[in-house]
C-alpha positions in Angstrom: 78.4 130.3 22.5 77.4 127.1 24.0 80.2 125.1 22.3 82.8 127.7 23.5 81.6 127.2 27.1 81.8 123.5 26.7 85.3 123.8 25.3 86.4 126.0 28.2 84.8 123.6 30.7 86.5 120.7 29.0 89.9 122.5 29.1 89.4 123.4 32.7 88.6 119.8 33.6 91.6 118.6 31.6 93.8 121.1 33.3 92.5 120.0 36.7 93.1 116.4 35.9 96.6 117.1 34.7 97.4 119.1 37.8 95.9 116.4 40.1 98.0 113.8 38.3 101.1 115.9 38.8 100.3 116.4 42.5 99.8 112.7 43.0 103.1 111.9 41.2 104.9 114.6 43.3 103.4 113.2 46.5 104.3 109.7 45.6 107.9 110.6 44.7 108.3 112.7 47.8 106.9 110.0 50.0 109.4 107.5 48.5 112.3 109.9 49.1 111.2 110.6 52.6 111.0 106.9 53.4 114.4 106.3 51.9 115.9 109.2 53.9 114.3 107.9 57.0 115.8 104.4 56.4 119.2 105.9 55.6 119.1 108.0 58.8 118.3 105.0 60.9 121.2 103.1 59.4 123.5 106.1 60.0 122.5 106.3 63.7 123.1 102.6 64.1 126.5 102.9 62.6 127.4 105.9 64.8 126.2 104.1 67.9 128.4 101.2 67.1 131.4 103.4 66.5 130.8 105.2 69.8 130.5 102.0 71.7 133.8 100.8 70.2 135.5 104.0 71.1 134.2 103.8 74.6 135.6 100.3 75.0 139.0 101.5 73.6 139.0 104.5 76.0 138.1 102.3 79.0 140.9 99.8 78.1 143.4 102.6 77.5 142.6 104.2 80.9 142.9 100.8 82.7 146.2 100.1 81.0 147.6 103.5 81.8 146.5 103.1 85.5 148.3 99.8 85.7 151.4 101.3 84.1 151.4 104.1 86.6 151.2 101.7 89.5 154.1 99.6 88.1 156.1 102.8 87.6 155.4 103.9 91.1 156.5 100.5 92.4 159.8 100.7 90.4 160.4 104.3 91.6 159.8 103.1 95.2 162.2 100.2 94.8 164.9 102.4 93.3 164.4 105.0 96.0 164.8 102.3 98.7 168.2 101.3 97.2 169.6 104.8 97.7 172.2 105.1 100.5 171.2 107.2 103.4 173.8 109.8 102.5 172.1 110.5 99.2 168.8 111.4 100.8 
């Protein structure tokens, strides 16, 4: 009876050791994956921020160019209107 209890105790300890090892392995693997995901996320945010900044500059330049074009068009329209004869008004 004593040897059977020792066998069960030994199997229980072996099972606990295997489970503990599996948990350590799982934790280590998960920690590595989390670290990698965190790094990838930071890189993605940096890239998105760069793209947004580029698009903001393009938007600003486009708006400025369109405003200048509108002013030029208004000047041309005013010049053309001033050349109309009074009878056409």
